[in-house]
C-alpha positions in Angstrom: 2.6 -44.4 -17.2 4.6 -47.6 -17.1 8.1 -47.6 -15.8 9.3 -49.4 -18.9 8.1 -46.5 -21.1 9.8 -43.9 -18.9 13.0 -46.0 -18.9 13.0 -46.3 -22.7 12.3 -42.6 -23.1 15.1 -41.8 -20.7 17.6 -44.0 -22.5 16.6 -42.6 -25.9 16.9 -39.0 -24.5 20.3 -39.7 -23.1 21.5 -41.3 -26.3 20.3 -38.3 -28.2 22.1 -36.0 -25.7 25.3 -38.1 -26.3 25.1 -37.7 -30.0 24.4 -34.0 -29.6 27.4 -33.8 -27.2 29.7 -35.4 -29.8 28.6 -32.8 -32.4 29.1 -30.0 -29.8 32.6 -31.3 -29.0 33.6 -31.4 -32.7 32.4 -27.8 -33.2 34.0 -26.6 -30.0 37.3 -28.3 -30.8 37.4 -27.1 -34.4 36.0 -23.6 -33.9 36.6 -22.7 -30.2 40.1 -24.1 -29.5 42.2 -22.0 -32.0 41.0 -18.6 -30.5 41.7 -19.9 -27.0 45.2 -21.1 -28.0 46.0 -17.7 -29.6 44.7 -15.9 -26.5 47.0 -18.0 -24.3 49.9 -17.2 -26.6 49.2 -13.5 -26.4 48.9 -13.7 -22.6 52.2 -15.5 -22.3 53.9 -13.0 -24.6 52.6 -10.1 -22.5 53.8 -11.7 -19.2 57.2 -12.5 -20.6 57.6 -8.8 -21.7 56.5 -7.4 -18.4 58.8 -9.7 -16.3 62.2 -8.1 -17.2 60.8 -4.5 -17.1 59.3 -4.9 -13.6 62.4 -6.5 -12.1 64.3 -3.9 -10.1 61.8 -1.0 -10.5 60.9 1.1 -7.5 57.6 0.9 -5.9 55.7 4.1 -5.1 55.5 3.3 -1.4 58.5 3.3 1.0 61.2 3.3 -1.8 61.5 -0.5 -1.7 61.8 -2.6 -4.8 58.9 -4.5 -6.3 58.8 -8.0 -5.0 59.0 -10.7 -7.6 55.6 -11.8 -8.9 54.1 -15.0 -7.7 56.1 -18.1 -8.6 54.9 -19.9 -11.6 52.4 -22.5 -10.5 52.9 -26.1 -11.6 50.3 -27.3 -14.1 48.0 -29.9 -12.6 46.5 -30.7 -16.0 48.3 -29.9 -19.2 46.7 -27.7 -21.9 46.6 -30.6 -24.3 44.6 -32.7 -21.9 42.3 -29.7 -21.2 41.6 -29.1 -24.9 40.9 -32.7 -25.8 39.8 -35.1 -22.9 38.6 -32.4 -20.6 36.5 -30.6 -23.3 35.1 -33.9 -24.4 34.2 -35.0 -20.9 32.5 -31.8 -20.0 30.5 -31.4 -23.2 29.4 -35.1 -23.3 28.3 -35.2 -19.7 26.4 -31.9 -20.2 24.7 -33.3 -23.4 23.7 -36.6 -21.7 22.3 -34.7 -18.7 20.3 -32.4 -20.9 19.0 -35.2 -23.0 17.9 -37.1 -19.9 16.2 -34.0 -18.4 14.4 -33.4 -21.7 13.3 -37.1 -21.8 11.9 -37.0 -18.3 10.1 -33.8 -19.0 8.6 -35.4 -22.1 7.5 -38.5 -20.2 5.9 -36.3 -17.6 3.9 -34.4 -20.2 3.1 -37.6 -22.2 -0.6 -38.3 -21.6 -1.3 -35.0 -19.9 -1.1 -32.7 -22.9 -3.3 -33.7 -25.9 -3.5 -37.2 -27.2 -0.1 -38.3 -28.5 2.1 -41.3 -27.9 5.6 -42.2 -28.9 5.9 -44.3 -32.1 2.3 -44.1 -33.2 0.6 -41.4 -35.1 -3.0 -41.0 -34.4 -5.3 -39.2 -36.7 -8.6 -37.7 -35.7 -11.5 -39.7 -37.1 -13.0 -38.0 -40.1 -16.4 -38.9 -41.5 -16.1 -40.3 -45.0 -17.0 -37.9 -47.8 -20.1 -39.0 -49.5 -20.7 -37.9 -53.1 -23.7 -35.7 -53.8 -26.8 -37.7 -54.7 -27.5 -35.9 -58.0 -24.8 -35.5 -60.6 -24.8 -33.6 -63.8 -25.5 -36.2 -66.5 -24.9 -34.3 -69.7 -21.4 -33.1 -68.9 -18.3 -35.0 -69.9 -16.9 -34.4 -66.4 -19.0 -35.4 -63.5 -19.6 -32.6 -61.1 -22.3 -32.1 -58.5 -25.2 -29.9 -59.2 -26.0 -26.7 -57.3 -28.8 -27.1 -54.8 -31.0 -24.6 -56.7 -30.6 -26.6 -59.9 -31.7 -29.9 -58.4 -35.5 -29.1 -58.3 -37.1 -29.4 -61.7 -40.8 -29.6 -62.5 -40.5 -32.8 -64.4 -38.5 -34.6 -61.8 -35.7 -35.5 -64.2 -32.1 -34.3 -63.8 -31.7 -30.8 -65.1 -29.3 -29.8 -67.8 -25.8 -28.9 -66.7 -25.7 -25.2 -66.6 -23.2 -23.0 -64.8 
């Protein structure tokens, strides 16, 4: 297979993956982000309720007090950036990669499985249908005669009977 064919198939596959990634991003942002935001809100509410209750409680071992929980870590990437730019980057890169892999698999199979090629549709050659040599002459609609009705003693075309 020519390198230009593989290259054009790869570019088309990656563009198809990019378009699919855009649709996946739109669905993930519209359908997936609201439940994630509500889950984060529930988790933050739960941790804020546990913090005052655990402060000063006794531990079961040695009678000491419970040490304060780990200090709040500083956010490296904000939640807004994660839910927009981060989600878009991940989904688009994944879509382009899958589109490229599918295109390479198609170009590998092209020419090895069956007889097909991109852009052209080939039909298997069919012999042309030839009409029967003897037709019913007395009928208003032309239809072929049955093989048993073709032989007549006089050699003329037989009457059209069903």
